[in-house]
N, C-alpha and C positions, 0 to 999 in steps of 0.2 A: 238641264240645264246647258250641258257641255254638250247633250247632242245636236241643239239648235244650233251653238256655234259652230259645230263642226259641220253642221248644213251646211251652214250659209259659206262655207270657205268652199264645203265641197261643189255647194251651187255657183259658184265662180270658176271651180276648174270646169264641171261641167259644160255651163252656160256656155262660155266662154269657146266658140267653137272654130292639128299641121297636118288637113290635106294635102296632099300633094300637090302644087300648082303648075308643075310646068317651069321648064324655063321660059320667061316672056320679055325678058330685055338683060342684054349683057351689058356692065359699064367698068370702065376704065378705075381701079386704085391703086394705091403704090405698088404692091409686088406683084400686079399682073391682070389679068379681068375675072370675076368674079360674077355669075349668071346673081338677077335678083332673086331665083329661086331658091339660093344657097343664102344669100343674106337671110328670106323670109323662115328659113329654115334655124341657121342661128339663132334668131330674135327668138324665134318658135322654145327652141330648146330652154332659152336663158329664162324665159316669161314660165313654162312650165316649171322648173326647179324651184322659183320664186314661189307659186302654186303651194309646190307641193310640201313647200319648208312651211310653211302658213298651215298647212296641215297638220303636219309632223308638229311642228310647236304645239300647240294647239291640243292634241292628243296626249303631248307629254306633260301639259299642265297640271297641277292638282286639282280635284275638281273639286273647287267651289270660286264663288260667282270673280272675291274679288282676283284671288291667282288669276282667273280665266280672263277678266277685264283688261290687268294687266300685262296678260301675253297676249290677247287681243293687240292692244294699242303698241307693243314691242314689234307685234307680226307684221301687222298693217302697215306700220313706221319703216320696217325695212325693203317690203314690198314696194314699196311706192320709191327708195331709195334703189335699188335694183333696174327700176322703170325708168329713171331719170338715167341711169347709166345706159341702156340700152336704148335712149331715146339718142345718149350721141351715135352710136353705130348703126343708125338707120343712117341711109343716103339718102329720101326724099325728105323736106320738109313738111309738106301734108302727114306724113306718117310718124314721123319727129314729135310732131302737133299732137295727133292722138295716142300715142305712149305717152305725151305729156299730162294730158289731161287726164290720163287714165290714171300716173303716179298725184296727181290733184286731188285725185276723187279716192285716190286711199289714203292720203293726209288727210283728208276732210274724213276721213270713216274717222280711220284712229283719235283724229282730234273729237269728235264728237262725243266717242263710246270713252275716253278721257274724260271731256266736262260734266257727262251722263255721270261717272262715275259706274258705268253699264253694260253689257256689252250686246243688250238686248238694243242694235238700232239697226236701221235697214241698210243692209250692204249691198243692197241691188246697185246703185250708183255705181257703186266698182264695178259690179258685174257688165251692166252694158258698157261703160267706157273700155272696162278690161276687154271684152267681145269686136267693138271698134278699135282699137290696135292691134289687134292682133284676129280677124275675121277668121283668117283659114288654121288658127291654132287650136286645136281642141287641148285645151289646159286640165281636162278633165285625165290625161292618159297617163 
């Protein structure tokens, strides 16, 4: 059981695809100039940490359905909260919207796990939304 849950979390990490994108544009912020590539790098790093946290928390949870269900709800709730924080850091409205969509998908997944009282719920929508929010980020690294 735990293996399936961890595999789902790893699938989220693997299928969301931070290759180097190069400097694509420069924009001014309060403290100077930063490239879009730097913003992408920072957002990617925080997203990678959030996915790693899901995996580590699930691996530390007791190996029984009730504990894994509770931990799944908590971990994906934290992931959604982290994504909302990241959305505030995004400079482009379209990027912000994609990150918020991923947060909504993570919240929906956590809610469905909670309602069904099982972690055997399709995580694929979270994976797809995360990939769209961070297309140049390999969250599995």
